[in-house]
C-alpha atoms as one frame of an Amber mdcrd trajectory, in Angstrom:
protein
  81.849 132.811  54.027  80.091 133.962  57.179  76.343 134.402  57.172  74.997
 137.786  58.153  71.931 138.074  60.410  68.638 138.479  58.595  67.106 141.959
  58.633  64.125 140.851  60.712  62.879 143.544  63.029  60.493 143.559  65.925
  58.022 146.190  67.070  60.851 148.377  68.368  62.637 148.135  64.988  65.707
 146.439  66.494  67.057 143.406  64.617  66.240 140.093  66.302  69.052 137.557
  66.452  66.919 134.689  67.759  63.672 133.799  66.047  60.659 131.838  67.251
  59.362 128.965  65.105  56.728 131.156  63.462  59.160 133.942  62.559  61.851
 131.556  61.287  59.281 129.656  59.208  58.016 132.930  57.737  61.583 133.948
  56.879  62.082 130.641  55.042  58.538 130.685  53.621  57.839 127.163  54.873
  55.347 125.796  57.391  56.307 125.463  61.043  56.062 121.653  60.846  58.683
 121.533  58.072  60.944 123.780  60.159  60.418 121.508  63.163  61.518 118.528
  61.052  64.597 120.383  59.758  65.588 121.269  63.325  64.965 117.752  64.586
  67.157 116.269  61.831  69.878 118.822  62.607  69.697 120.507  59.210  69.096
 123.839  60.923  70.640 124.264  64.393  68.314 125.211  67.234  69.013 127.250
  70.356  67.404 125.781  73.459  66.688 127.967  76.475  64.818 125.860  78.967
  61.635 124.770  77.179  61.963 127.486  74.553  63.417 126.730  71.142  64.750
 129.531  68.963  66.626 129.798  65.679  69.683 131.971  65.167  69.032 134.287
  62.221  72.604 133.623  61.001  71.833 129.886  60.837  68.724 130.628  58.804
  70.808 132.765  56.411  73.476 130.028  56.206  70.810 127.415  55.399  69.521
 129.592  52.572  73.057 130.168  51.256  73.873 126.454  51.351  70.774 125.618
  49.368  71.440 128.327  46.799  74.956 127.015  46.176  73.955 123.342  45.866
  70.532 123.535  44.314  68.826 122.168  47.420  71.374 119.528  48.415  73.208
 120.513  51.635
């Protein structure tokens, strides 16, 4: 089962594949600190570009799917 990108759009209404902490946390409806911890523990992969950290929208969707299927246990 492959995760589809989330339908998150920017000001130009184009889907965004990489999300900043704030946008990824909003998509998951969790605080940024919790998302930071999930990324640090490797539960959600991060994309590093220099000093910037982003989240692939497909990884966010996969994380949601995994938690739906297992009741919160990855």
